[in-house]
PyMOL Python script that loads the backbone (N, CA, C, O; Angstrom):
from pymol import cmd

cmd.read_pdbstr("""\
ATOM      1  N   MET A   1      37.448  15.322 -36.678  1.00  0.00           N
ATOM      2  CA  MET A   1      36.851  15.679 -35.401  1.00  0.00           C
ATOM      3  C   MET A   1      36.153  14.445 -34.814  1.00  0.00           C
ATOM      4  O   MET A   1      35.538  13.672 -35.549  1.00  0.00           O
ATOM      5  N   ALA A   2      36.247  14.264 -33.506  1.00  0.00           N
ATOM      6  CA  ALA A   2      35.645  13.108 -32.845  1.00  0.00           C
ATOM      7  C   ALA A   2      34.123  13.215 -32.873  1.00  0.00           C
ATOM      8  O   ALA A   2      33.565  14.308 -32.784  1.00  0.00           O
ATOM      9  N   GLU A   3      33.462  12.070 -32.998  1.00  0.00           N
ATOM     10  CA  GLU A   3      32.005  12.071 -33.029  1.00  0.00           C
ATOM     11  C   GLU A   3      31.438  12.305 -31.637  1.00  0.00           C
ATOM     12  O   GLU A   3      32.003  11.874 -30.632  1.00  0.00           O
ATOM     13  N   LYS A   4      30.326  12.989 -31.609  1.00  0.00           N
ATOM     14  CA  LYS A   4      29.674  13.305 -30.342  1.00  0.00           C
ATOM     15  C   LYS A   4      28.897  12.087 -29.854  1.00  0.00           C
ATOM     16  O   LYS A   4      28.141  11.482 -30.614  1.00  0.00           O
ATOM     17  N   LYS A   5      29.084  11.729 -28.589  1.00  0.00           N
ATOM     18  CA  LYS A   5      28.400  10.574 -28.025  1.00  0.00           C
ATOM     19  C   LYS A   5      26.944  10.933 -27.708  1.00  0.00           C
ATOM     20  O   LYS A   5      26.672  11.975 -27.112  1.00  0.00           O
ATOM     21  N   GLU A   6      26.020  10.068 -28.107  1.00  0.00           N
ATOM     22  CA  GLU A   6      24.586  10.291 -27.864  1.00  0.00           C
ATOM     23  C   GLU A   6      24.256   9.963 -26.412  1.00  0.00           C
ATOM     24  O   GLU A   6      24.421   8.818 -25.989  1.00  0.00           O
ATOM     25  N   THR A   7      23.796  10.944 -25.644  1.00  0.00           N
ATOM     26  CA  THR A   7      23.498  10.727 -24.228  1.00  0.00           C
ATOM     27  C   THR A   7      22.011  10.860 -23.912  1.00  0.00           C
ATOM     28  O   THR A   7      21.612  10.742 -22.754  1.00  0.00           O
ATOM     29  N   ARG A   8      21.205  11.099 -24.912  1.00  0.00           N
ATOM     30  CA  ARG A   8      19.784  11.325 -24.638  1.00  0.00           C
ATOM     31  C   ARG A   8      19.094  10.098 -24.048  1.00  0.00           C
ATOM     32  O   ARG A   8      18.229  10.250 -23.186  1.00  0.00           O
ATOM     33  N   ASN A   9      19.444   8.897 -24.480  1.00  0.00           N
ATOM     34  CA  ASN A   9      18.758   7.698 -24.012  1.00  0.00           C
ATOM     35  C   ASN A   9      19.435   7.042 -22.818  1.00  0.00           C
ATOM     36  O   ASN A   9      19.091   5.914 -22.465  1.00  0.00           O
ATOM     37  N   LEU A  10      20.374   7.708 -22.199  1.00  0.00           N
ATOM     38  CA  LEU A  10      21.073   7.143 -21.061  1.00  0.00           C
ATOM     39  C   LEU A  10      20.551   7.699 -19.735  1.00  0.00           C
ATOM     40  O   LEU A  10      21.284   7.739 -18.748  1.00  0.00           O
ATOM     41  N   ARG A  11      19.312   8.119 -19.711  1.00  0.00           N
ATOM     42  CA  ARG A  11      18.737   8.667 -18.486  1.00  0.00           C
ATOM     43  C   ARG A  11      18.362   7.563 -17.520  1.00  0.00           C
ATOM     44  O   ARG A  11      17.979   6.468 -17.931  1.00  0.00           O
ATOM     45  N   LYS A  12      18.474   7.856 -16.231  1.00  0.00           N
ATOM     46  CA  LYS A  12      18.173   6.863 -15.205  1.00  0.00           C
ATOM     47  C   LYS A  12      16.668   6.654 -15.079  1.00  0.00           C
ATOM     48  O   LYS A  12      15.890   7.597 -15.231  1.00  0.00           O
ATOM     49  N   THR A  13      16.265   5.433 -14.804  1.00  0.00           N
ATOM     50  CA  THR A  13      14.873   5.136 -14.493  1.00  0.00           C
ATOM     51  C   THR A  13      14.831   4.428 -13.156  1.00  0.00           C
ATOM     52  O   THR A  13      15.723   3.642 -12.837  1.00  0.00           O
ATOM     53  N   ARG A  14      13.805   4.698 -12.377  1.00  0.00           N
ATOM     54  CA  ARG A  14      13.631   4.085 -11.067  1.00  0.00           C
ATOM     55  C   ARG A  14      12.181   3.648 -10.915  1.00  0.00           C
ATOM     56  O   ARG A  14      11.279   4.233 -11.516  1.00  0.00           O
ATOM     57  N   GLN A  15      11.965   2.618 -10.111  1.00  0.00           N
ATOM     58  CA  GLN A  15      10.612   2.146  -9.817  1.00  0.00           C
ATOM     59  C   GLN A  15      10.386   2.271  -8.327  1.00  0.00           C
ATOM     60  O   GLN A  15      11.243   1.894  -7.528  1.00  0.00           O
ATOM     61  N   GLY A  16       9.218   2.806  -7.947  1.00  0.00           N
ATOM     62  CA  GLY A  16       8.916   3.005  -6.546  1.00  0.00           C
ATOM     63  C   GLY A  16       7.427   3.121  -6.310  1.00  0.00           C
ATOM     64  O   GLY A  16       6.618   2.936  -7.219  1.00  0.00           O
ATOM     65  N   VAL A  17       7.077   3.432  -5.062  1.00  0.00           N
ATOM     66  CA  VAL A  17       5.683   3.519  -4.627  1.00  0.00           C
ATOM     67  C   VAL A  17       5.356   4.975  -4.320  1.00  0.00           C
ATOM     68  O   VAL A  17       6.148   5.674  -3.688  1.00  0.00           O
ATOM     69  N   VAL A  18       4.185   5.430  -4.770  1.00  0.00           N
ATOM     70  CA  VAL A  18       3.749   6.798  -4.517  1.00  0.00           C
ATOM     71  C   VAL A  18       3.320   6.913  -3.050  1.00  0.00           C
ATOM     72  O   VAL A  18       2.462   6.163  -2.586  1.00  0.00           O
ATOM     73  N   VAL A  19       3.927   7.862  -2.328  1.00  0.00           N
ATOM     74  CA  VAL A  19       3.581   8.071  -0.923  1.00  0.00           C
ATOM     75  C   VAL A  19       2.783   9.354  -0.721  1.00  0.00           C
ATOM     76  O   VAL A  19       2.149   9.531   0.320  1.00  0.00           O
ATOM     77  N   SER A  20       2.809  10.258  -1.716  1.00  0.00           N
ATOM     78  CA  SER A  20       2.027  11.485  -1.624  1.00  0.00           C
ATOM     79  C   SER A  20       1.704  11.963  -3.028  1.00  0.00           C
ATOM     80  O   SER A  20       2.558  11.959  -3.915  1.00  0.00           O
ATOM     81  N   ALA A  21       0.460  12.376  -3.214  1.00  0.00           N
ATOM     82  CA  ALA A  21       0.040  12.929  -4.508  1.00  0.00           C
ATOM     83  C   ALA A  21      -0.781  14.185  -4.277  1.00  0.00           C
ATOM     84  O   ALA A  21      -1.690  14.481  -5.053  1.00  0.00           O
ATOM     85  N   SER A  22      -0.473  14.931  -3.217  1.00  0.00           N
ATOM     86  CA  SER A  22      -1.294  16.076  -2.842  1.00  0.00           C
ATOM     87  C   SER A  22      -0.981  17.328  -3.650  1.00  0.00           C
ATOM     88  O   SER A  22      -1.818  18.226  -3.740  1.00  0.00           O
ATOM     89  N   GLY A  23       0.210  17.403  -4.239  1.00  0.00           N
ATOM     90  CA  GLY A  23       0.570  18.583  -5.017  1.00  0.00           C
ATOM     91  C   GLY A  23      -0.083  18.576  -6.391  1.00  0.00           C
ATOM     92  O   GLY A  23      -0.511  17.532  -6.884  1.00  0.00           O
ATOM     93  N   GLU A  24      -0.154  19.756  -7.003  1.00  0.00           N
ATOM     94  CA  GLU A  24      -0.702  19.879  -8.349  1.00  0.00           C
ATOM     95  C   GLU A  24       0.366  19.448  -9.345  1.00  0.00           C
ATOM     96  O   GLU A  24       1.414  20.085  -9.450  1.00  0.00           O
ATOM     97  N   LYS A  25       0.101  18.356 -10.086  1.00  0.00           N
ATOM     98  CA  LYS A  25       1.019  17.780 -11.075  1.00  0.00           C
ATOM     99  C   LYS A  25       2.331  17.302 -10.459  1.00  0.00           C
ATOM    100  O   LYS A  25       3.356  17.258 -11.139  1.00  0.00           O
ATOM    101  N   THR A  26       2.303  16.946  -9.182  1.00  0.00           N
ATOM    102  CA  THR A  26       3.494  16.461  -8.493  1.00  0.00           C
ATOM    103  C   THR A  26       3.138  15.253  -7.645  1.00  0.00           C
ATOM    104  O   THR A  26       2.078  15.225  -7.019  1.00  0.00           O
ATOM    105  N   CYS A  27       4.007  14.258  -7.618  1.00  0.00           N
ATOM    106  CA  CYS A  27       3.842  13.137  -6.706  1.00  0.00           C
ATOM    107  C   CYS A  27       5.201  12.808  -6.101  1.00  0.00           C
ATOM    108  O   CYS A  27       6.241  13.032  -6.719  1.00  0.00           O
ATOM    109  N   VAL A  28       5.174  12.274  -4.883  1.00  0.00           N
ATOM    110  CA  VAL A  28       6.391  11.901  -4.181  1.00  0.00           C
ATOM    111  C   VAL A  28       6.491  10.381  -4.210  1.00  0.00           C
ATOM    112  O   VAL A  28       5.554   9.678  -3.832  1.00  0.00           O
ATOM    113  N   ILE A  29       7.630   9.888  -4.661  1.00  0.00           N
ATOM    114  CA  ILE A  29       7.839   8.441  -4.814  1.00  0.00           C
ATOM    115  C   ILE A  29       8.904   7.991  -3.837  1.00  0.00           C
ATOM    116  O   ILE A  29       9.945   8.634  -3.706  1.00  0.00           O
ATOM    117  N   LYS A  30       8.646   6.886  -3.147  1.00  0.00           N
ATOM    118  CA  LYS A  30       9.615   6.299  -2.229  1.00  0.00           C
ATOM    119  C   LYS A  30      10.257   5.101  -2.916  1.00  0.00           C
ATOM    120  O   LYS A  30       9.572   4.189  -3.379  1.00  0.00           O
ATOM    121  N   ILE A  31      11.591   5.121  -2.974  1.00  0.00           N
ATOM    122  CA  ILE A  31      12.340   4.054  -3.622  1.00  0.00           C
ATOM    123  C   ILE A  31      13.142   3.322  -2.556  1.00  0.00           C
ATOM    124  O   ILE A  31      13.949   3.928  -1.852  1.00  0.00           O
ATOM    125  N   GLU A  32      12.918   2.013  -2.440  1.00  0.00           N
ATOM    126  CA  GLU A  32      13.641   1.210  -1.459  1.00  0.00           C
ATOM    127  C   GLU A  32      14.672   0.348  -2.169  1.00  0.00           C
ATOM    128  O   GLU A  32      14.431  -0.168  -3.260  1.00  0.00           O
ATOM    129  N   GLU A  33      15.825   0.204  -1.529  1.00  0.00           N
ATOM    130  CA  GLU A  33      16.918  -0.550  -2.113  1.00  0.00           C
ATOM    131  C   GLU A  33      17.592  -1.360  -1.005  1.00  0.00           C
ATOM    132  O   GLU A  33      17.817  -0.849   0.092  1.00  0.00           O
ATOM    133  N   LYS A  34      17.909  -2.611  -1.290  1.00  0.00           N
ATOM    134  CA  LYS A  34      18.618  -3.451  -0.323  1.00  0.00           C
ATOM    135  C   LYS A  34      20.108  -3.385  -0.626  1.00  0.00           C
ATOM    136  O   LYS A  34      20.538  -3.601  -1.759  1.00  0.00           O
ATOM    137  N   LYS A  35      20.894  -3.079   0.416  1.00  0.00           N
ATOM    138  CA  LYS A  35      22.343  -2.977   0.285  1.00  0.00           C
ATOM    139  C   LYS A  35      22.993  -3.803   1.385  1.00  0.00           C
ATOM    140  O   LYS A  35      22.416  -4.005   2.453  1.00  0.00           O
ATOM    141  N   GLN A  36      24.188  -4.269   1.109  1.00  0.00           N
ATOM    142  CA  GLN A  36      24.943  -4.991   2.119  1.00  0.00           C
ATOM    143  C   GLN A  36      25.885  -4.012   2.812  1.00  0.00           C
ATOM    144  O   GLN A  36      26.563  -3.222   2.156  1.00  0.00           O
ATOM    145  N   HIS A  37      25.921  -4.071   4.149  1.00  0.00           N
ATOM    146  CA  HIS A  37      26.807  -3.202   4.912  1.00  0.00           C
ATOM    147  C   HIS A  37      28.260  -3.553   4.571  1.00  0.00           C
ATOM    148  O   HIS A  37      28.619  -4.730   4.561  1.00  0.00           O
ATOM    149  N   PRO A  38      29.095  -2.554   4.292  1.00  0.00           N
ATOM    150  CA  PRO A  38      30.453  -2.858   3.836  1.00  0.00           C
ATOM    151  C   PRO A  38      31.324  -3.582   4.868  1.00  0.00           C
ATOM    152  O   PRO A  38      32.205  -4.351   4.485  1.00  0.00           O
ATOM    153  N   VAL A  39      31.101  -3.357   6.158  1.00  0.00           N
ATOM    154  CA  VAL A  39      31.937  -3.975   7.189  1.00  0.00           C
ATOM    155  C   VAL A  39      31.261  -5.198   7.791  1.00  0.00           C
ATOM    156  O   VAL A  39      31.872  -6.261   7.905  1.00  0.00           O
ATOM    157  N   TYR A  40      29.987  -5.042   8.178  1.00  0.00           N
ATOM    158  CA  TYR A  40      29.306  -6.100   8.927  1.00  0.00           C
ATOM    159  C   TYR A  40      28.574  -7.111   8.047  1.00  0.00           C
ATOM    160  O   TYR A  40      28.106  -8.136   8.544  1.00  0.00           O
ATOM    161  N   LYS A  41      28.470  -6.835   6.746  1.00  0.00           N
ATOM    162  CA  LYS A  41      27.871  -7.744   5.762  1.00  0.00           C
ATOM    163  C   LYS A  41      26.387  -8.038   5.994  1.00  0.00           C
ATOM    164  O   LYS A  41      25.848  -8.983   5.418  1.00  0.00           O
ATOM    165  N   LYS A  42      25.736  -7.251   6.817  1.00  0.00           N
ATOM    166  CA  LYS A  42      24.304  -7.435   7.058  1.00  0.00           C
ATOM    167  C   LYS A  42      23.524  -6.689   5.973  1.00  0.00           C
ATOM    168  O   LYS A  42      23.913  -5.596   5.561  1.00  0.00           O
ATOM    169  N   MET A  43      22.419  -7.290   5.514  1.00  0.00           N
ATOM    170  CA  MET A  43      21.585  -6.630   4.509  1.00  0.00           C
ATOM    171  C   MET A  43      20.768  -5.524   5.168  1.00  0.00           C
ATOM    172  O   MET A  43      20.123  -5.738   6.195  1.00  0.00           O
ATOM    173  N   MET A  44      20.804  -4.342   4.564  1.00  0.00           N
ATOM    174  CA  MET A  44      20.063  -3.195   5.069  1.00  0.00           C
ATOM    175  C   MET A  44      19.109  -2.717   3.989  1.00  0.00           C
ATOM    176  O   MET A  44      19.380  -2.864   2.798  1.00  0.00           O
ATOM    177  N   THR A  45      17.994  -2.146   4.412  1.00  0.00           N
ATOM    178  CA  THR A  45      17.058  -1.538   3.476  1.00  0.00           C
ATOM    179  C   THR A  45      17.180  -0.026   3.602  1.00  0.00           C
ATOM    180  O   THR A  45      16.949   0.543   4.669  1.00  0.00           O
ATOM    181  N   THR A  46      17.546   0.609   2.503  1.00  0.00           N
ATOM    182  CA  THR A  46      17.635   2.060   2.484  1.00  0.00           C
ATOM    183  C   THR A  46      16.515   2.599   1.602  1.00  0.00           C
ATOM    184  O   THR A  46      16.095   1.939   0.651  1.00  0.00           O
ATOM    185  N   SER A  47      16.036   3.788   1.915  1.00  0.00           N
ATOM    186  CA  SER A  47      14.971   4.372   1.113  1.00  0.00           C
ATOM    187  C   SER A  47      15.305   5.819   0.780  1.00  0.00           C
ATOM    188  O   SER A  47      16.071   6.487   1.474  1.00  0.00           O
ATOM    189  N   LYS A  48      14.700   6.273  -0.308  1.00  0.00           N
ATOM    190  CA  LYS A  48      14.913   7.634  -0.776  1.00  0.00           C
ATOM    191  C   LYS A  48      13.602   8.140  -1.362  1.00  0.00           C
ATOM    192  O   LYS A  48      12.864   7.374  -1.983  1.00  0.00           O
ATOM    193  N   LYS A  49      13.310   9.415  -1.172  1.00  0.00           N
ATOM    194  CA  LYS A  49      12.098  10.006  -1.735  1.00  0.00           C
ATOM    195  C   LYS A  49      12.465  10.911  -2.895  1.00  0.00           C
ATOM    196  O   LYS A  49      13.406  11.701  -2.811  1.00  0.00           O
ATOM    197  N   LEU A  50      11.709  10.787  -3.983  1.00  0.00           N
ATOM    198  CA  LEU A  50      11.905  11.613  -5.168  1.00  0.00           C
ATOM    199  C   LEU A  50      10.625  12.369  -5.464  1.00  0.00           C
ATOM    200  O   LEU A  50       9.532  11.825  -5.306  1.00  0.00           O
ATOM    201  N   HIS A  51      10.745  13.604  -5.888  1.00  0.00           N
ATOM    202  CA  HIS A  51       9.593  14.372  -6.353  1.00  0.00           C
ATOM    203  C   HIS A  51       9.549  14.247  -7.864  1.00  0.00           C
ATOM    204  O   HIS A  51      10.541  14.516  -8.542  1.00  0.00           O
ATOM    205  N   ALA A  52       8.406  13.840  -8.395  1.00  0.00           N
ATOM    206  CA  ALA A  52       8.281  13.608  -9.830  1.00  0.00           C
ATOM    207  C   ALA A  52       7.136  14.420 -10.417  1.00  0.00           C
ATOM    208  O   ALA A  52       6.142  14.699  -9.746  1.00  0.00           O
ATOM    209  N   HIS A  53       7.295  14.794 -11.682  1.00  0.00           N
ATOM    210  CA  HIS A  53       6.276  15.546 -12.410  1.00  0.00           C
ATOM    211  C   HIS A  53       5.248  14.578 -12.989  1.00  0.00           C
ATOM    212  O   HIS A  53       5.594  13.665 -13.738  1.00  0.00           O
ATOM    213  N   ASP A  54       3.983  14.790 -12.636  1.00  0.00           N
ATOM    214  CA  ASP A  54       2.874  13.953 -13.111  1.00  0.00           C
ATOM    215  C   ASP A  54       1.933  14.852 -13.901  1.00  0.00           C
ATOM    216  O   ASP A  54       1.042  15.479 -13.328  1.00  0.00           O
ATOM    217  N   GLU A  55       2.127  14.916 -15.211  1.00  0.00           N
ATOM    218  CA  GLU A  55       1.403  15.860 -16.059  1.00  0.00           C
ATOM    219  C   GLU A  55      -0.109  15.700 -16.002  1.00  0.00           C
ATOM    220  O   GLU A  55      -0.828  16.699 -15.989  1.00  0.00           O
ATOM    221  N   LYS A  56      -0.609  14.461 -15.969  1.00  0.00           N
ATOM    222  CA  LYS A  56      -2.057  14.228 -16.015  1.00  0.00           C
ATOM    223  C   LYS A  56      -2.682  14.012 -14.644  1.00  0.00           C
ATOM    224  O   LYS A  56      -3.878  13.732 -14.560  1.00  0.00           O
ATOM    225  N   ASN A  57      -1.920  14.132 -13.580  1.00  0.00           N
ATOM    226  CA  ASN A  57      -2.414  13.904 -12.210  1.00  0.00           C
ATOM    227  C   ASN A  57      -3.078  12.541 -12.076  1.00  0.00           C
ATOM    228  O   ASN A  57      -4.133  12.432 -11.452  1.00  0.00           O
ATOM    229  N   GLU A  58      -2.481  11.501 -12.649  1.00  0.00           N
ATOM    230  CA  GLU A  58      -3.108  10.187 -12.637  1.00  0.00           C
ATOM    231  C   GLU A  58      -2.585   9.260 -11.552  1.00  0.00           C
ATOM    232  O   GLU A  58      -3.218   8.240 -11.277  1.00  0.00           O
ATOM    233  N   ALA A  59      -1.463   9.570 -10.928  1.00  0.00           N
ATOM    234  CA  ALA A  59      -0.910   8.704  -9.882  1.00  0.00           C
ATOM    235  C   ALA A  59      -1.625   8.942  -8.559  1.00  0.00           C
ATOM    236  O   ALA A  59      -1.923  10.079  -8.196  1.00  0.00           O
ATOM    237  N   GLU A  60      -1.896   7.854  -7.845  1.00  0.00           N
ATOM    238  CA  GLU A  60      -2.538   7.928  -6.532  1.00  0.00           C
ATOM    239  C   GLU A  60      -1.643   7.255  -5.510  1.00  0.00           C
ATOM    240  O   GLU A  60      -0.737   6.502  -5.866  1.00  0.00           O
ATOM    241  N   VAL A  61      -1.900   7.530  -4.237  1.00  0.00           N
ATOM    242  CA  VAL A  61      -1.100   6.960  -3.154  1.00  0.00           C
ATOM    243  C   VAL A  61      -1.195   5.435  -3.185  1.00  0.00           C
ATOM    244  O   VAL A  61      -2.292   4.880  -3.246  1.00  0.00           O
ATOM    245  N   GLY A  62      -0.053   4.765  -3.143  1.00  0.00           N
ATOM    246  CA  GLY A  62      -0.010   3.308  -3.159  1.00  0.00           C
ATOM    247  C   GLY A  62       0.308   2.712  -4.514  1.00  0.00           C
ATOM    248  O   GLY A  62       0.615   1.523  -4.598  1.00  0.00           O
ATOM    249  N   ASP A  63       0.246   3.497  -5.574  1.00  0.00           N
ATOM    250  CA  ASP A  63       0.560   2.999  -6.916  1.00  0.00           C
ATOM    251  C   ASP A  63       2.062   2.725  -7.045  1.00  0.00           C
ATOM    252  O   ASP A  63       2.884   3.448  -6.481  1.00  0.00           O
ATOM    253  N   THR A  64       2.404   1.684  -7.786  1.00  0.00           N
ATOM    254  CA  THR A  64       3.793   1.426  -8.156  1.00  0.00           C
ATOM    255  C   THR A  64       4.025   2.070  -9.512  1.00  0.00           C
ATOM    256  O   THR A  64       3.316   1.783 -10.476  1.00  0.00           O
ATOM    257  N   VAL A  65       5.029   2.948  -9.581  1.00  0.00           N
ATOM    258  CA  VAL A  65       5.243   3.736 -10.795  1.00  0.00           C
ATOM    259  C   VAL A  65       6.687   3.640 -11.268  1.00  0.00           C
ATOM    260  O   VAL A  65       7.583   3.250 -10.520  1.00  0.00           O
ATOM    261  N   LEU A  66       6.889   4.007 -12.529  1.00  0.00           N
ATOM    262  CA  LEU A  66       8.211   4.081 -13.136  1.00  0.00           C
ATOM    263  C   LEU A  66       8.484   5.544 -13.451  1.00  0.00           C
ATOM    264  O   LEU A  66       7.684   6.192 -14.125  1.00  0.00           O
ATOM    265  N   VAL A  67       9.617   6.075 -12.967  1.00  0.00           N
ATOM    266  CA  VAL A  67       9.979   7.470 -13.208  1.00  0.00           C
ATOM    267  C   VAL A  67      11.303   7.534 -13.946  1.00  0.00           C
ATOM    268  O   VAL A  67      12.125   6.623 -13.854  1.00  0.00           O
ATOM    269  N   MET A  68      11.501   8.633 -14.687  1.00  0.00           N
ATOM    270  CA  MET A  68      12.715   8.820 -15.465  1.00  0.00           C
ATOM    271  C   MET A  68      13.319  10.182 -15.156  1.00  0.00           C
ATOM    272  O   MET A  68      12.600  11.157 -14.939  1.00  0.00           O
ATOM    273  N   GLU A  69      14.632  10.240 -15.138  1.00  0.00           N
ATOM    274  CA  GLU A  69      15.351  11.477 -14.892  1.00  0.00           C
ATOM    275  C   GLU A  69      15.071  12.455 -16.031  1.00  0.00           C
ATOM    276  O   GLU A  69      14.968  12.053 -17.190  1.00  0.00           O
ATOM    277  N   THR A  70      14.948  13.737 -15.696  1.00  0.00           N
ATOM    278  CA  THR A  70      14.674  14.754 -16.710  1.00  0.00           C
ATOM    279  C   THR A  70      15.306  16.081 -16.293  1.00  0.00           C
ATOM    280  O   THR A  70      15.976  16.158 -15.263  1.00  0.00           O
ATOM    281  N   ARG A  71      15.096  17.100 -17.077  1.00  0.00           N
ATOM    282  CA  ARG A  71      15.643  18.420 -16.735  1.00  0.00           C
ATOM    283  C   ARG A  71      14.970  18.930 -15.457  1.00  0.00           C
ATOM    284  O   ARG A  71      13.870  18.481 -15.134  1.00  0.00           O
ATOM    285  N   PRO A  72      15.590  19.842 -14.730  1.00  0.00           N
ATOM    286  CA  PRO A  72      14.945  20.390 -13.534  1.00  0.00           C
ATOM    287  C   PRO A  72      13.669  21.147 -13.892  1.00  0.00           C
ATOM    288  O   PRO A  72      13.691  22.072 -14.703  1.00  0.00           O
ATOM    289  N   MET A  73      12.558  20.743 -13.277  1.00  0.00           N
ATOM    290  CA  MET A  73      11.281  21.403 -13.531  1.00  0.00           C
ATOM    291  C   MET A  73      10.926  22.388 -12.425  1.00  0.00           C
ATOM    292  O   MET A  73      10.118  23.293 -12.638  1.00  0.00           O
ATOM    293  N   SER A  74      11.511  22.223 -11.266  1.00  0.00           N
ATOM    294  CA  SER A  74      11.342  23.147 -10.155  1.00  0.00           C
ATOM    295  C   SER A  74      12.497  22.920  -9.199  1.00  0.00           C
ATOM    296  O   SER A  74      13.469  22.246  -9.540  1.00  0.00           O
ATOM    297  N   LYS A  75      12.394  23.478  -8.007  1.00  0.00           N
ATOM    298  CA  LYS A  75      13.464  23.344  -7.022  1.00  0.00           C
ATOM    299  C   LYS A  75      13.707  21.886  -6.644  1.00  0.00           C
ATOM    300  O   LYS A  75      14.855  21.486  -6.453  1.00  0.00           O
ATOM    301  N   LEU A  76      12.652  21.087  -6.532  1.00  0.00           N
ATOM    302  CA  LEU A  76      12.775  19.701  -6.091  1.00  0.00           C
ATOM    303  C   LEU A  76      12.541  18.673  -7.189  1.00  0.00           C
ATOM    304  O   LEU A  76      13.031  17.548  -7.082  1.00  0.00           O
ATOM    305  N   LYS A  77      11.810  19.023  -8.238  1.00  0.00           N
ATOM    306  CA  LYS A  77      11.435  18.040  -9.259  1.00  0.00           C
ATOM    307  C   LYS A  77      12.498  17.905 -10.346  1.00  0.00           C
ATOM    308  O   LYS A  77      12.745  18.838 -11.110  1.00  0.00           O
ATOM    309  N   HIS A  78      13.132  16.707 -10.404  1.00  0.00           N
ATOM    310  CA  HIS A  78      14.099  16.387 -11.445  1.00  0.00           C
ATOM    311  C   HIS A  78      13.758  15.050 -12.101  1.00  0.00           C
ATOM    312  O   HIS A  78      14.575  14.486 -12.829  1.00  0.00           O
ATOM    313  N   TRP A  79      12.568  14.552 -11.846  1.00  0.00           N
ATOM    314  CA  TRP A  79      12.108  13.271 -12.379  1.00  0.00           C
ATOM    315  C   TRP A  79      10.725  13.475 -12.969  1.00  0.00           C
ATOM    316  O   TRP A  79      10.012  14.400 -12.582  1.00  0.00           O
ATOM    317  N   ARG A  80      10.339  12.607 -13.914  1.00  0.00           N
ATOM    318  CA  ARG A  80       8.969  12.665 -14.445  1.00  0.00           C
ATOM    319  C   ARG A  80       8.395  11.258 -14.519  1.00  0.00           C
ATOM    320  O   ARG A  80       9.111  10.272 -14.697  1.00  0.00           O
ATOM    321  N   LEU A  81       7.099  11.205 -14.376  1.00  0.00           N
ATOM    322  CA  LEU A  81       6.379   9.923 -14.369  1.00  0.00           C
ATOM    323  C   LEU A  81       6.327   9.358 -15.777  1.00  0.00           C
ATOM    324  O   LEU A  81       5.870  10.034 -16.699  1.00  0.00           O
ATOM    325  N   LEU A  82       6.788   8.129 -15.955  1.00  0.00           N
ATOM    326  CA  LEU A  82       6.707   7.459 -17.249  1.00  0.00           C
ATOM    327  C   LEU A  82       5.405   6.684 -17.372  1.00  0.00           C
ATOM    328  O   LEU A  82       4.629   6.891 -18.306  1.00  0.00           O
ATOM    329  N   LYS A  83       5.171   5.775 -16.404  1.00  0.00           N
ATOM    330  CA  LYS A  83       3.947   4.984 -16.438  1.00  0.00           C
ATOM    331  C   LYS A  83       3.641   4.417 -15.069  1.00  0.00           C
ATOM    332  O   LYS A  83       4.507   4.324 -14.199  1.00  0.00           O
ATOM    333  N   ILE A  84       2.383   4.039 -14.903  1.00  0.00           N
ATOM    334  CA  ILE A  84       1.952   3.377 -13.678  1.00  0.00           C
ATOM    335  C   ILE A  84       2.066   1.890 -13.920  1.00  0.00           C
ATOM    336  O   ILE A  84       1.391   1.350 -14.796  1.00  0.00           O
ATOM    337  N   VAL A  85       2.920   1.212 -13.147  1.00  0.00           N
ATOM    338  CA  VAL A  85       3.153  -0.212 -13.316  1.00  0.00           C
ATOM    339  C   VAL A  85       2.007  -1.000 -12.720  1.00  0.00           C
ATOM    340  O   VAL A  85       1.521  -1.954 -13.328  1.00  0.00           O
ATOM    341  N   GLU A  86       1.565  -0.601 -11.513  1.00  0.00           N
ATOM    342  CA  GLU A  86       0.489  -1.322 -10.834  1.00  0.00           C
ATOM    343  C   GLU A  86      -0.324  -0.339 -10.011  1.00  0.00           C
ATOM    344  O   GLU A  86       0.235   0.449  -9.247  1.00  0.00           O
ATOM    345  N   LYS A  87      -1.647  -0.381 -10.164  1.00  0.00           N
ATOM    346  CA  LYS A  87      -2.531   0.491  -9.397  1.00  0.00           C
ATOM    347  C   LYS A  87      -2.667  -0.020  -7.977  1.00  0.00           C
ATOM    348  O   LYS A  87      -2.522  -1.217  -7.725  1.00  0.00           O
ATOM    349  N   ALA A  88      -2.948   0.891  -7.039  1.00  0.00           N
ATOM    350  CA  ALA A  88      -3.139   0.524  -5.632  1.00  0.00           C
ATOM    351  C   ALA A  88      -4.439  -0.249  -5.479  1.00  0.00           C
ATOM    352  O   ALA A  88      -5.396  -0.019  -6.218  1.00  0.00           O
ATOM    353  N   LYS A  89      -4.472  -1.171  -4.514  1.00  0.00           N
ATOM    354  CA  LYS A  89      -5.676  -1.968  -4.283  1.00  0.00           C
ATOM    355  C   LYS A  89      -6.552  -1.350  -3.218  1.00  0.00           C
ATOM    356  O   LYS A  89      -7.610  -1.892  -2.897  1.00  0.00           O
TER     357      LYS A  89
END
""", "prot")
cmd.dss("prot")
cmd.show_as("cartoon", "prot")
cmd.util.cbc("prot")
cmd.orient("prot")
């Protein structure tokens, strides 16, 4: 029988800035990415917002954080806070 491939440590991680921390144990992270336009070759900045689970309510607006993909915790939350990379000034 073929061996089962281990997928537990292949979860995605993203780094972004907290834009909202008003929910209970929830923070919203904005992730910006630079992409090149496929036809015009101009660099564009695209952004995406993720809802992440913050168990200790320690993230504040402006913090740079690292989040990791996890099981669905609610309708919108599919990420959880790993650590705060840099506190807001």
